[in-house]
N, C-alpha and C positions, 0 to 999 in steps of 0.2 A: 654749472654745466658739466664740469669735469666729474663732480660727484654723481650727477644723474647718469652720465655715460658709464662710469664705473659700476653703478648699480645695475644698469641694463646688461652690461657685459657679464656680471655675476649671475643674473637671472638666466641668461642664455646658457651659460656654462652649467648651471644647475639642471636646466632642462636637458642638455645633452648627456649629463651624468645619469639622469633618470632614464634616458633612452638607452644608455649603455646597460642599465640594469635589466630593462625589459624592452628590447627593440621592437618597434611596430610601425606599420605604415611606411610612407615614403622616407621619412627621416630615419626610421629603423633600418630600412634597406641601405640608405647612404652610410649610416653608422657601420653596418656590417661590411660594406665595401671598404671603408676607411680602416677598420680593424684588420681586414684581410690583407690590405696592401701596405699598411704602415710598416716600414722595415723593423722598427723597434718591437712591434707586436710579434712579428714572425720570429725575430731573434729570441725574444722572451719565451715563446712557446716551445720552440725547438730545443732551447737550453733546458727547459723544465723536463721535457721528455728524456733528454740525455741523462739527467740526474736520476730519473726514475729507473733507469737501467732496464728498459723493456727487453725481454728475451723472445726468441723466435716463436715459442709455443705459449706465450703468456696470454692470459685473459685480463684485459684492461678496461677500466671504466673511467670516462671523464665526465665530471658533473659541471655543466655550464660550458659547453664546447664552443659557443659563438660561431664564427665562420668555418670552424673545422680544421684549423691549421694543425693543432696538436693531435687531433684524431688521425689526420693523414700521416703525421710523423710516427705515431704509434703503429699504424697499420703497416708502414714501411719496415718496421722492426719486428713486429709480431706476425711474421709471414706464414706461420703455421698455427697461429692462435686466433683470438677473436677480440675485437675492439668494440666496446659499447659506449654509447654517449647519450646523455639526457640534457635537454635544455628547455626552459620554460617559455622560450620565444619561438613561435612558429616561423617567424621570419628567418631566424638563425638555423632552424632545422632545415628549411628549404635550401639555404645557401650552403650549409655544410654537406647536404646530400648531393648537391651538384659537384662540389669539390671532390667528394669521395665516391662518385658514382660507380667507378670500376670496382672498387673494393666492396661496395654494397652488393653489386651484381654477383660478385664472387662469393658472397656469404661470409665475408670476413669482418665487415663493419656493420653495426646495427645501431641506428639512431632513433631516438624516441622523443616525442614532445611530452615532457613530464617535468615535475618539480622534485626537488630533493626530498621533500617530506612525503612524496607519494611515488616512490621508485617502482618501476616494473620489475619483474623477475628476470634474473640473469642466468638461471640454471645453476651450473656448478660454481664453486667458490672462485673468487677473483684473485689474481696475483698482485694487481697493482691498481691504485686509484689516484686520479689527478683532479685537482680543482684550481683553476687560475682566476684570480680576482673575483671569486664568487662567494666565498665563505661569509663575507661581511653582510651579504643580503639574506643569509639563511635564517629562518625562524628557529630559535633554540639550537644554536650550532653545536653545542656539546652533545645533545641528544642525536642530532643528525650524524655526528661523527661516530657515536656509539653504534648507530645502525649500520653505518658504512663498515665499521670494524667487524661487525658480525658477518658481513658479506665476503670478507677476506679469508683466504686460507691461512692456517697457522704460519706466522712469519711473513705474511703478506705486507706489501709496502704502500705507503701513501705519501703524496707530495702536495702540499698546499702552497700556492704561490700568491704573492701580493706585490703589486706595484701601485702604491697609493696615487690616486688622481683627485686631489682635493681642489675645490674651486679656489681661485686666487682671492686673497683677502685685501680689503682696502685699509691702508694704514698711513695716516698723516697725508691723505690726499693722493697717495701712490698705491699702485697695485703690486702686492708681493706674491711671489710664487707660493702656492698652498701646500706643496709637497716637497720634502727635503730628505736628506739622509736620516735625520732624526725620525721623521715620519715613518720611513721604511723600517728602521730599527724597532720602533714601537709596534708596528704591525707584525713584525716577526715574533716579538715577545708575546703578543696577544695570541698568535697562532700556536706557539709552543704551549701556552697555558691551556688553550682549548684542547689540544691533542692529549696533553697529560691528564686532564680531567676526564677525557673520554677513554682512557685506559691504554693509550699507545705508549711505546717505550722507544729507546735508542734514537732519540731526537738529535738532529743536527741541522744547522742552518748554513745555507750557501747564499751568496750575493752576486748578482750580475750588475756590472757598473754601467747602467743606463741613466737617463735623466727623467724622472727620479730613479734611484736604484731599485732593483727587483730583489725581493727576498723569497727564497724557497725553503720551507721547513719540511724535512723528510722524517718519517717515523715508521715504526713497524708494529704489527699486531703481535703481542708477546705470547699468545696462546700456543702452547706446545714448544716454545723456544727454551733452550737451556738458560738457566739464570747466570 
């Protein structure tokens, strides 16, 4: 019975992880509410934006903005700039649009229902790009990162954030936490490798001590930068 219960729990968690990837329907709405109100999610997103060092006149893109927490934080910093966001979940687009309604009316925030492999036009080059817990779902992430690098101005910045959320694993009849510090460290190394292969330089890794820890890998487009 315990084994059957653990198996059911793992299936439920896998379903919720899938909903996190592409929220939809009532469960997707509930997931969006949870993501928006969970203190650790808010802390993670605000921390990531602070590391990206968004300036008042910056043009910023977030890929996979979810409920729009980081979009709002970017807009609060880029008061004379523009904040763009794409997300492949219409549920999240609606939720983020409500959260950022005033900035959208002011023409400072622009949200689109789109995928990373079919990005809309953003006009002028971007100063910074952010992606939180989404790179692992991208098809051909190195090519996607190359495309994003081409959207940046010379010396433009990118921040890729990962807080692994692995389903718990059954071991010797007990359920073990699926994500650890080692999981986060491996995720950070994978992001560094992807960024390097995509042509980014000046990589650095920052860690936020949550459970599990959050890794943020920052890098820059080397085009036009002094060697």
